[in-house]
C-alpha positions as a printed NumPy array, in Angstrom:
array([[-41.438,  52.772, -12.337],
       [-38.368,  54.955, -11.896],
       [-34.977,  53.396, -12.421],
       [-32.382,  53.306,  -9.683],
       [-28.959,  54.877, -10.223],
       [-27.373,  51.452, -10.713],
       [-30.019,  50.482, -13.283],
       [-29.442,  53.729, -15.189],
       [-25.672,  53.169, -15.116],
       [-26.173,  49.635, -16.373],
       [-28.335,  50.875, -19.242],
       [-25.694,  53.446, -20.203],
       [-23.027,  50.71 , -20.213],
       [-25.27 ,  48.479, -22.331],
       [-25.935,  51.315, -24.76 ],
       [-22.199,  52.07 , -25.033],
       [-21.481,  48.389, -25.654],
       [-24.184,  48.104, -28.338],
       [-23.105,  51.324, -30.021],
       [-19.484,  50.18 , -29.952],
       [-20.418,  46.924, -31.679],
       [-22.374,  48.823, -34.32 ],
       [-19.483,  51.241, -34.93 ],
       [-16.959,  48.405, -35.171],
       [-18.797,  46.614, -37.948],
       [-19.767,  49.872, -39.654],
       [-16.059,  50.711, -39.869],
       [-15.295,  47.535, -41.789],
       [-18.252,  48.087, -44.087],
       [-17.017,  51.655, -44.54 ],
       [-13.668,  50.315, -45.773],
       [-15.589,  48.116, -48.216],
       [-17.632,  51.075, -49.418],
       [-14.485,  53.132, -49.908],
       [-12.94 ,  50.327, -51.958],
       [-16.056,  50.299, -54.13 ],
       [-15.754,  54.039, -54.701],
       [-12.042,  53.722, -55.433],
       [-12.95 ,  51.379, -58.267],
       [-15.475,  53.859, -59.643],
       [-13.   ,  56.731, -59.583],
       [-10.14 ,  54.678, -60.983],
       [-12.367,  53.889, -63.949],
       [-13.82 ,  57.391, -64.293],
       [-10.871,  58.729, -66.375],
       [-11.182,  55.666, -68.61 ],
       [-14.888,  56.206, -69.181],
       [-14.688,  59.977, -69.64 ],
       [-11.75 ,  59.642, -72.05 ],
       [-12.855,  56.663, -74.145],
       [-16.642,  57.125, -74.058],
       [-18.497,  60.103, -75.443],
       [-20.904,  62.047, -73.234],
       [-23.8  ,  60.382, -75.107],
       [-22.325,  56.9  , -74.528],
       [-21.92 ,  57.741, -70.857],
       [-25.601,  58.668, -70.795],
       [-26.515,  55.385, -72.495],
       [-24.498,  53.498, -69.873],
       [-26.547,  55.179, -67.143],
       [-29.745,  54.027, -68.858],
       [-28.398,  50.461, -68.838],
       [-27.678,  50.777, -65.107],
       [-31.171,  52.14 , -64.438],
       [-32.72 ,  49.23 , -66.35 ],
       [-30.652,  46.725, -64.358],
       [-31.651,  48.361, -61.062],
       [-35.354,  48.105, -61.864],
       [-35.17 ,  44.512, -63.131],
       [-33.039,  43.125, -60.278],
       [-35.049,  45.016, -57.672],
       [-38.289,  43.498, -58.92 ],
       [-37.001,  39.946, -59.281],
       [-35.183,  39.823, -55.944],
       [-38.524,  40.57 , -54.177],
       [-36.714,  41.855, -51.087],
       [-35.289,  38.408, -50.294],
       [-31.895,  39.779, -49.262],
       [-33.612,  41.865, -46.584],
       [-35.875,  38.94 , -45.633],
       [-32.753,  36.878, -44.995],
       [-31.833,  39.29 , -42.223],
       [-35.35 ,  39.645, -40.853],
       [-36.117,  35.927, -40.565],
       [-32.627,  34.823, -39.561],
       [-33.217,  36.54 , -36.213],
       [-36.661,  34.945, -35.826],
       [-34.964,  31.714, -34.773],
       [-32.466,  30.767, -32.094],
       [-31.66 ,  27.345, -33.486],
       [-28.797,  27.376, -36.019],
       [-30.447,  24.72 , -38.203],
       [-33.544,  26.888, -38.648],
       [-31.383,  29.894, -39.402],
       [-29.432,  28.098, -42.125],
       [-32.7  ,  26.839, -43.643],
       [-33.932,  30.433, -43.898],
       [-30.791,  31.392, -45.803],
       [-30.719,  28.396, -48.136],
       [-34.454,  28.733, -48.898],
       [-34.012,  32.4  , -49.801],
       [-30.962,  31.679, -51.935],
       [-32.656,  28.961, -53.996],
       [-35.886,  30.934, -54.422],
       [-34.098,  34.193, -55.225],
       [-31.783,  32.65 , -57.805],
       [-34.659,  30.801, -59.485],
       [-36.806,  33.933, -59.758],
       [-33.899,  36.018, -61.063],
       [-33.056,  33.372, -63.658],
       [-36.681,  33.296, -64.843],
       [-36.655,  37.054, -65.269],
       [-33.319,  36.958, -67.067],
       [-34.664,  34.474, -69.62 ],
       [-37.623,  36.79 , -70.293],
       [-35.28 ,  39.758, -70.813],
       [-33.121,  37.783, -73.249],
       [-36.156,  36.616, -75.23 ],
       [-37.548,  40.16 , -75.575],
       [-34.242,  42.06 , -75.67 ],
       [-34.824,  43.562, -79.129],
       [-38.21 ,  44.972, -78.16 ],
       [-36.871,  46.301, -74.846],
       [-33.957,  47.928, -76.639],
       [-36.292,  49.689, -79.041],
       [-38.537,  50.932, -76.223],
       [-35.737,  52.159, -73.938],
       [-33.006,  53.275, -76.329],
       [-34.985,  54.05 , -79.457],
       [-33.014,  51.42 , -81.374],
       [-32.471,  47.611, -81.301],
       [-28.712,  48.211, -81.1  ],
       [-28.718,  47.827, -77.287],
       [-30.087,  44.247, -77.38 ],
       [-26.689,  42.646, -76.728],
       [-26.104,  44.908, -73.739],
       [-29.478,  43.897, -72.279],
       [-28.549,  40.207, -72.592],
       [-25.315,  40.866, -70.674],
       [-27.305,  42.762, -68.041],
       [-29.703,  39.834, -67.649],
       [-26.892,  37.402, -66.866],
       [-25.26 ,  39.853, -64.471],
       [-28.586,  40.382, -62.712],
       [-28.862,  36.7  , -61.754],
       [-25.36 ,  36.759, -60.283],
       [-26.047,  40.   , -58.386],
       [-29.324,  38.825, -56.838],
       [-27.657,  35.623, -55.592],
       [-24.697,  37.598, -54.253],
       [-26.91 ,  39.992, -52.282],
       [-28.742,  37.109, -50.567],
       [-25.401,  35.539, -49.627],
       [-24.187,  38.886, -48.309],
       [-27.379,  39.112, -46.237],
       [-26.189,  35.975, -44.441],
       [-22.708,  37.436, -44.093],
       [-24.209,  40.521, -42.426],
       [-26.411,  38.438, -40.135],
       [-23.316,  36.556, -38.967],
       [-21.495,  39.896, -38.57 ],
       [-18.707,  38.367, -40.679],
       [-17.831,  41.792, -42.004],
       [-14.353,  40.846, -43.223],
       [-15.895,  38.314, -45.611],
       [-17.812,  41.215, -47.108],
       [-14.505,  43.066, -47.394],
       [-12.979,  40.181, -49.349],
       [-15.895,  40.201, -51.772],
       [-15.57 ,  43.939, -52.363],
       [-11.8  ,  43.871, -52.772],
       [-11.936,  40.984, -55.247],
       [-14.63 ,  42.695, -57.278],
       [-12.64 ,  45.921, -57.285],
       [ -9.475,  44.329, -58.652],
       [-11.307,  42.338, -61.311],
       [-13.57 ,  45.213, -62.393],
       [-10.751,  47.719, -62.794],
       [ -8.551,  45.251, -64.677],
       [-11.21 ,  43.782, -66.966],
       [-13.057,  47.038, -67.706],
       [ -9.826,  48.874, -68.502],
       [ -8.768,  46.094, -70.873],
       [-12.199,  45.921, -72.523],
       [-12.559,  49.685, -73.009],
       [ -8.978,  50.685, -73.821],
       [ -7.407,  47.439, -75.066],
       [-10.316,  46.12 , -77.106],
       [-12.205,  49.365, -77.709],
       [-15.418,  47.595, -76.695],
       [-17.089,  50.761, -75.393],
       [-20.306,  50.44 , -73.403],
       [-20.562,  46.689, -74.033],
       [-17.059,  46.274, -72.619],
       [-18.08 ,  48.072, -69.437],
       [-21.157,  45.863, -69.042],
       [-19.19 ,  42.678, -69.658],
       [-16.473,  43.676, -67.197],
       [-19.099,  44.434, -64.563],
       [-20.603,  40.98 , -65.087],
       [-17.24 ,  39.26 , -64.632],
       [-16.55 ,  41.149, -61.386],
       [-19.995,  40.288, -59.966],
       [-19.363,  36.634, -60.79 ],
       [-16.076,  36.667, -58.864],
       [-17.841,  38.182, -55.856],
       [-20.502,  35.469, -55.994],
       [-17.842,  32.747, -55.937],
       [-16.53 ,  34.071, -52.616],
       [-19.837,  34.947, -50.922],
       [-21.544,  31.846, -52.326],
       [-18.82 ,  29.497, -51.092],
       [-19.025,  30.996, -47.593],
       [-22.832,  30.702, -47.554],
       [-23.396,  27.337, -49.22 ],
       [-20.675,  25.659, -47.152],
       [-22.589,  26.575, -43.969],
       [-26.198,  26.522, -45.16 ],
       [-26.362,  24.143, -48.088],
       [-28.937,  24.442, -50.883],
       [-32.229,  23.298, -49.407],
       [-35.788,  24.614, -49.487],
       [-37.971,  24.496, -46.391],
       [-41.524,  25.09 , -47.633],
       [-42.75 ,  25.813, -44.108],
       [-40.343,  28.774, -43.967],
       [-40.797,  29.787, -47.584],
       [-44.445,  30.739, -47.027],
       [-43.917,  33.347, -44.27 ],
       [-40.84 ,  34.673, -46.045],
       [-42.747,  35.231, -49.278],
       [-45.718,  36.806, -47.462],
       [-43.289,  39.202, -45.804],
       [-41.374,  39.874, -49.013],
       [-44.204,  40.232, -51.531],
       [-45.242,  43.697, -50.286],
       [-41.66 ,  44.644, -51.082],
       [-42.328,  43.639, -54.69 ],
       [-45.004,  46.286, -55.112],
       [-43.002,  48.764, -53.079],
       [-39.802,  48.028, -54.975],
       [-41.529,  48.087, -58.354],
       [-43.106,  51.461, -57.697],
       [-39.999,  52.919, -56.077],
       [-37.481,  51.693, -58.639],
       [-39.543,  52.638, -61.664],
       [-40.128,  56.098, -60.239],
       [-36.52 ,  56.64 , -59.197],
       [-35.207,  55.613, -62.615],
       [-37.878,  57.004, -64.927],
       [-36.093,  60.359, -64.804],
       [-33.408,  58.899, -67.096],
       [-36.076,  58.082, -69.652],
       [-37.566,  61.58 , -69.338],
       [-34.159,  63.19 , -69.863],
       [-33.376,  60.977, -72.86 ],
       [-36.711,  61.61 , -74.564],
       [-37.226,  65.301, -73.665],
       [-33.593,  66.46 , -73.692],
       [-30.706,  64.314, -74.979],
       [-28.23 ,  61.548, -74.205],
       [-25.65 ,  64.294, -73.524],
       [-27.903,  65.827, -70.84 ],
       [-28.385,  62.344, -69.414],
       [-24.6  ,  61.925, -69.303],
       [-24.189,  65.085, -67.178],
       [-27.037,  64.015, -64.898],
       [-25.482,  60.558, -64.525],
       [-22.101,  62.01 , -63.56 ],
       [-23.69 ,  64.361, -61.019],
       [-25.568,  61.396, -59.557],
       [-22.321,  59.476, -59.131],
       [-20.87 ,  62.242, -56.981],
       [-24.101,  62.944, -55.103],
       [-24.522,  59.297, -54.148],
       [-21.171,  59.167, -52.408],
       [-22.72 ,  60.051, -49.009],
       [-25.038,  57.08 , -49.451],
       [-22.28 ,  54.774, -50.627],
       [-19.577,  55.829, -48.181],
       [-21.792,  56.432, -45.128],
       [-25.31 ,  55.124, -45.771],
       [-24.45 ,  51.695, -47.195],
       [-21.805,  50.727, -44.583],
       [-24.176,  51.917, -41.888],
       [-27.178,  50.034, -43.271],
       [-25.175,  46.814, -43.654],
       [-24.286,  46.978, -39.958],
       [-27.544,  48.482, -38.659],
       [-29.807,  46.048, -40.544],
       [-29.01 ,  43.034, -38.333],
       [-28.081,  45.203, -35.334],
       [-31.519,  46.779, -34.873],
       [-33.25 ,  43.398, -34.862],
       [-30.756,  42.036, -32.332],
       [-31.359,  44.887, -29.813],
       [-35.043,  45.48 , -30.44 ],
       [-36.179,  43.725, -27.262],
       [-33.853,  45.727, -25.04 ],
       [-35.186,  48.634, -22.992],
       [-32.66 ,  50.998, -24.546],
       [-33.6  ,  50.232, -28.182],
       [-35.324,  53.588, -28.778],
       [-32.546,  55.734, -27.196],
       [-30.003,  53.832, -29.285],
       [-31.879,  54.709, -32.465],
       [-32.091,  58.374, -31.445],
       [-28.318,  58.463, -30.923],
       [-27.695,  56.599, -34.161],
       [-29.743,  59.067, -36.201],
       [-27.795,  62.065, -34.863],
       [-24.408,  60.422, -35.453],
       [-25.506,  59.316, -38.915],
       [-26.729,  62.817, -39.792],
       [-23.42 ,  64.398, -38.751],
       [-21.345,  61.866, -40.709],
       [-23.507,  62.169, -43.831],
       [-23.444,  65.974, -43.792],
       [-19.653,  65.859, -43.46 ],
       [-19.46 ,  63.66 , -46.559],
       [-21.888,  65.905, -48.48 ],
       [-19.89 ,  69.016, -47.56 ],
       [-16.634,  67.459, -48.747],
       [-18.165,  66.352, -52.046],
       [-19.676,  69.788, -52.685],
       [-16.296,  71.408, -52.04 ],
       [-14.029,  69.074, -54.026],
       [-16.083,  67.494, -56.856],
       [-15.07 ,  70.229, -59.317],
       [-11.385,  69.665, -58.52 ],
       [-11.724,  65.94 , -59.168],
       [-13.407,  66.58 , -62.509],
       [-10.654,  69.021, -63.526],
       [ -8.07 ,  66.303, -62.978],
       [ -9.944,  63.297, -64.305],
       [-12.32 ,  64.23 , -67.101],
       [-12.794,  66.095, -70.331],
       [-14.093,  69.672, -70.016],
       [-17.481,  68.621, -71.438],
       [-18.223,  66.645, -68.258],
       [-17.579,  69.469, -65.751],
       [-21.01 ,  71.037, -66.047],
       [-22.307,  68.15 , -63.917],
       [-21.321,  70.008, -60.714],
       [-24.153,  72.508, -61.242],
       [-26.622,  69.818, -60.206],
       [-24.825,  68.718, -57.036],
       [-26.473,  70.852, -54.276],
       [-30.054,  69.518, -54.594],
       [-28.844,  65.995, -55.356],
       [-26.593,  65.929, -52.279],
       [-29.42 ,  67.148, -50.063],
       [-31.653,  64.386, -51.424],
       [-28.916,  61.837, -50.682],
       [-28.618,  62.983, -47.059],
       [-32.385,  62.692, -46.584],
       [-32.414,  59.164, -48.041],
       [-29.629,  58.034, -45.708],
       [-31.537,  59.313, -42.663],
       [-34.75 ,  57.616, -43.843],
       [-33.235,  54.121, -43.498],
       [-33.095,  53.918, -39.673],
       [-36.501,  55.605, -39.443],
       [-38.062,  52.477, -41.012],
       [-37.277,  50.349, -37.941],
       [-40.758,  50.299, -36.414],
       [-42.368,  49.329, -39.72 ],
       [-39.95 ,  46.452, -40.297],
       [-39.991,  45.106, -36.749],
       [-43.788,  44.857, -36.814],
       [-43.655,  43.37 , -40.335],
       [-45.955,  46.122, -41.604],
       [-44.249,  46.095, -44.991],
       [-47.477,  47.144, -46.709],
       [-46.871,  50.549, -45.12 ],
       [-43.634,  50.813, -47.073],
       [-45.61 ,  50.143, -50.233],
       [-47.971,  53.024, -49.444],
       [-45.055,  55.355, -48.7  ],
       [-43.282,  54.348, -51.9  ],
       [-46.478,  54.833, -53.854],
       [-46.719,  58.393, -52.536],
       [-43.012,  58.949, -53.203],
       [-43.226,  57.62 , -56.734],
       [-46.31 ,  59.577, -57.737],
       [-44.81 ,  62.777, -56.357],
       [-41.47 ,  62.254, -58.094],
       [-42.892,  61.284, -61.476],
       [-45.297,  64.211, -61.602],
       [-42.895,  66.831, -60.209],
       [-39.94 ,  65.757, -62.362],
       [-42.063,  65.675, -65.518],
       [-43.418,  69.164, -64.773],
       [-40.1  ,  70.715, -63.721],
       [-37.997,  69.195, -66.498],
       [-40.052,  71.111, -69.05 ],
       [-39.337,  74.469, -67.425],
       [-35.93 ,  73.925, -65.758],
       [-34.338,  71.034, -67.636],
       [-32.094,  68.657, -65.672],
       [-32.06 ,  71.018, -62.672],
       [-35.824,  70.585, -62.387],
       [-35.384,  66.819, -62.024],
       [-32.828,  67.435, -59.262],
       [-35.25 ,  69.692, -57.359],
       [-37.998,  67.099, -57.728],
       [-35.67 ,  64.481, -56.248],
       [-34.941,  66.651, -53.206],
       [-38.601,  67.432, -52.569],
       [-39.552,  63.767, -52.891],
       [-36.792,  62.629, -50.508],
       [-37.994,  65.107, -47.855],
       [-41.635,  63.999, -48.101],
       [-40.586,  60.33 , -47.966],
       [-38.488,  60.857, -44.835],
       [-41.295,  62.676, -43.018],
       [-43.925,  60.104, -44.028],
       [-41.679,  57.2  , -42.976],
       [-41.053,  58.688, -39.546],
       [-44.733,  59.437, -38.968],
       [-45.796,  55.872, -39.766],
       [-42.903,  54.171, -37.931],
       [-43.561,  56.136, -34.742],
       [-46.888,  54.317, -34.426],
       [-45.084,  50.99 , -34.028],
       [-41.815,  52.019, -32.371],
       [-41.922,  55.446, -30.698],
       [-38.529,  57.197, -30.62 ],
       [-37.941,  60.564, -28.985],
       [-35.409,  62.39 , -31.131],
       [-33.601,  65.308, -29.526],
       [-34.538,  67.931, -32.08 ],
       [-32.526,  70.682, -30.418],
       [-29.332,  68.658, -30.899],
       [-30.295,  67.824, -34.487],
       [-30.908,  71.532, -35.155],
       [-27.395,  72.339, -33.911],
       [-25.885,  69.848, -36.347],
       [-27.832,  71.356, -39.256],
       [-26.954,  74.949, -38.317],
       [-23.234,  74.13 , -38.073],
       [-23.442,  72.512, -41.511],
       [-25.191,  75.561, -43.003],
       [-22.517,  77.824, -41.519],
       [-19.659,  75.747, -42.965],
       [-21.365,  75.579, -46.364],
       [-21.866,  79.357, -46.396],
       [-18.181,  79.966, -45.631],
       [-16.915,  77.499, -48.223],
       [-19.409,  78.192, -51.027],
       [-17.516,  81.159, -52.592],
       [-14.409,  78.943, -52.822],
       [-15.988,  76.022, -54.647],
       [-15.36 ,  77.094, -58.244],
       [-11.896,  78.628, -57.704],
       [ -9.066,  76.611, -59.23 ],
       [ -6.083,  77.014, -56.905],
       [ -4.106,  74.828, -54.51 ],
       [ -4.36 ,  77.47 , -51.781],
       [ -8.141,  77.497, -52.158],
       [ -8.213,  73.695, -51.882],
       [ -6.383,  74.004, -48.57 ],
       [ -8.899,  76.629, -47.462],
       [-11.784,  74.281, -48.31 ],
       [-10.104,  71.51 , -46.337],
       [ -9.768,  73.911, -43.401],
       [-13.489,  74.707, -43.522],
       [-14.232,  70.97 , -43.552],
       [-12.005,  70.455, -40.503],
       [-13.636,  73.417, -38.748],
       [-17.021,  71.765, -39.299],
       [-15.821,  68.69 , -37.376],
       [-14.322,  70.776, -34.564],
       [-17.497,  72.836, -34.247],
       [-19.583,  69.676, -33.97 ],
       [-17.283,  68.191, -31.334],
       [-17.379,  71.363, -29.238],
       [-21.121,  71.916, -29.528],
       [-23.966,  70.447, -27.501],
       [-25.036,  68.343, -30.483],
       [-23.638,  65.238, -28.742],
       [-23.511,  64.135, -25.123],
       [-20.557,  62.844, -23.109],
       [-21.321,  59.179, -23.867],
       [-21.289,  59.818, -27.611],
       [-18.088,  61.839, -27.414],
       [-16.447,  59.029, -25.435],
       [-17.551,  56.505, -28.074],
       [-16.142,  58.691, -30.849],
       [-12.836,  59.182, -29.006],
       [-12.567,  55.444, -28.38 ],
       [-13.301,  54.643, -32.011],
       [-10.665,  57.127, -33.234],
       [ -8.124,  55.89 , -30.681],
       [ -8.644,  52.27 , -31.735],
       [ -8.233,  53.125, -35.413],
       [ -5.129,  55.24 , -34.719],
       [ -3.555,  52.547, -32.541],
       [ -4.21 ,  49.916, -35.179],
       [ -2.454,  51.95 , -37.872],
       [  0.493,  53.152, -35.741],
       [  1.479,  49.764, -34.315],
       [  0.726,  47.847, -37.5  ],
       [ -2.284,  45.973, -36.131],
       [ -5.422,  45.403, -38.085],
       [ -8.831,  45.613, -36.414],
       [ -9.806,  42.396, -34.669],
       [-10.745,  39.712, -37.157],
       [-14.408,  38.859, -37.264],
       [-16.033,  35.491, -37.593],
       [-15.339,  34.027, -40.987],
       [-12.154,  36.011, -41.529]])
């Protein structure tokens, strides 16, 4: 049945209201993501000055090990907190979901940590080729328990849209991490172990804040009637997470065994820069969009909202990728030893892979809404097999660059497979002509700025900034976005500008 003009106008107003709410919370999460990155880059000169390239590579292997272990033991419970929180209208049921997840998640993580500590010497030999890393693995195990608990608590924070609580957690962790890691590495000369210990202390401080907020409202109770459906929903994530995390981190092991710790160090540094679009754009977006998509799913405009979101997300992520490609070499000139600067060679394919991963997140909506999490396992199985085989083949002929190409190819296949499956459950009509305009404008800006990337000059830096600004202007003037989206963007910018010029902060959210 065709809509009347008033019904269409009402839907547009509802869409604008929903999009405005999403953008408001994404902004606060963006600030949190930027604070996280500030911490990384404040510590980068410390690491690149007081750690060797090989030690930096070893640190990346520790991080990869922690990612795999915590991903497996958390069993997707942080995400399940969001999914099942919105299954109930009654606040008591909602708090029981959170407390059940927190108790279960912490218990499972602690069990895994004990196993890691007991077998730390054997794990060290298998991963690092020496038992010398056993102490570092024990520190990682303790940190993992704290991190899993923190992520479940932050799932509740996101469900409540208490985004400023998240900001407090991030800011506290930033201050503690920078202070403690600097003291451990420079003051005590503790090297890689000092970095791991400092990270553990900062995660613990974050848990104190997020845990107090969560436990005060939800308590520490287990509801077995809710635990069953939660675990049935989450367990497919275990297989999916296991396959995905092992595959996405096995490249470090390949590089260590087939090349060297020095090559791993360059790859790790390139990854840090290439993940900035995910950390500055993708993570703030996903923290806001995770609860948001479940809250609007039963509205008639849910699919058009997702189509708009994907285009806005693509434009923002490409902007971030363009800026990183242009300025990463300048940052490394200022902040690191010359031996680390070769990492920029690997940025183009890694940045493209990062953009594709960011866009894949909203495409999962149909799968998650219908609880078809086994489909994610199948997609991750395909992704993992493709990445392991292609990276192992290409690393032999192209070295580290071959791994980067394998990552890009895998990210593209994963995005396409995710969209194809999700469309079966939640059809979304994406405006491909508008998406094509965004991509073409990006390619044009990259082509203009590419010859300037390696030139070391202040005037050239200004020229690169001008190209970046021209990219934004070209997007705004093109037909990539409609009038509603432009109005939302103008309103968002005006609100931010007004807040800074008159000394106001954005409106405080619940829990602030």
